[in-house]
C-alpha positions, 0 to 999 in steps of 0.5 A: 800352649807351645805343644798346640802351636809347634808341629808334633815332629819338632816337639818329639825331637825336643822331647826325645833329646831331653829324655835321652839325657834323662834315661827315659827313652824306652821307659813307660814313665817317659811315655806317660809324661811325654803324652801328658805334655801334649795333653795338658794344654788342650785340657787347660784351655777347655777347663779354663774356658769352663771356669771363665764362664762359671758363676762364682757367686754360687761358691761364695754362697756355698761357703757362706752357709757353712760349707768348707772349700772341699765340699764346695768345689765337690758339690758346687764347682765341679758339677758345674764344670763337669761337662768341660771336665769330660770333654777335656779328658776325651780330647786328652785321650784322643791326643794321646791315642792319635800320637804315633810320632812321639810314640815312635821317638820315646818308646823304643823298639821293645814297647808297643802302643796301639798307634804304633802297632798299626803303623807297622801292621800297614807298613809291613804286612797285610792283616785284616786286623787293622782294617777291623780296628779302623772299622771300630774306631770309626764306629766308636767315633760315629757313636760318640757324636751321635750320642752327643747330638742326641743329648744336646738335642734333649737339653735344648728340648728340656731348656727352651732358649728365650 
């Protein structure tokens, strides 16, 4: 849980010193591992909450009817927690997409990520590309929130609350 609690700059410095010893600075693998370290706690919290509310009797019923553990997972468990897995994937992506500080520490001068490119463009040049990219990102966020609200309302209509 420490990547959620500890400020990103502290995490970035710690990861930088560790990865410098391992030779992962400027390496795409190092960037992948660092972003995974930041995203995993959020994914664990979201999926664990979904699993806590999942009815285990469905799994036992599936296995008592002859399904093996893998079939039970893919046909019973995963469909039950799929919304949480999708939400966790979205949060992991957004965490990684928004992380500038860690990217600046780990990538080195040669690699370019979109947040780093946007930061450099804002600092060093006046380019309308950044305004277009920002508008696109805001539009995507508004679209996703709107879509989720429509889906939530449709689900509420199909399954009325008692």
